[in-house]
C-alpha positions, 0 to 999 in steps of 0.5 A, spaced: 518 559 556 523 557 550 520 553 544 525 551 539 524 553 532 526 546 529 520 542 532 515 546 528 514 547 521 516 554 519 511 555 514 504 553 512 507 551 505 511 546 509 505 543 513 501 543 506 507 539 502 507 534 508 500 533 508 500 532 500 506 528 500 502 523 506 496 523 502 499 521 496 503 515 499 496 513 502 492 513 496 498 509 492 497 504 498 490 504 497 490 503 490 496 497 491 491 494 496 485 494 492 489 491 486 492 486 490 485 484 493 482 484 486 487 479 484 486 475 490 478 474 489 479 471 483 482 465 487 476 463 491 471 465 485 474 460 481 473 455 486 466 457 486 465 457 479 464 464 477 470 464 472 474 458 468 481 461 468 487 456 467 490 453 474 497 456 471 494 463 471 491 462 478 498 460 480 501 466 477 496 471 480 497 467 487 504 468 486 504 476 484 499 477 490 504 474 495 510 478 492 505 484 493 504 482 500 511 481 502 513 488 499 508 491 503 510 487 510 518 489 508 516 496 507 512 496 514 518 493 518 524 497 514 520 503 516 519 505 508 511 504 508 505 509 509 505 507 517 512 510 518 511 516 515 
């Protein structure tokens, strides 16, 4: 039975490099999502009276988190996100 050498990584180092790269991308995605969720929680928290931020600031927060979500979705569609790797 012939097994092509192109279908398997040639060394343990290649496997480790790919794993480390994937883990770094995943950590970056988690940090981005945590930031987005932390900003998003400000919107209902203001309605519930937990803070007294100006409506303009809350609008800016909503705009920024919307852009972050758009960037994430475009990355998934175009294959540049973590799920594609």
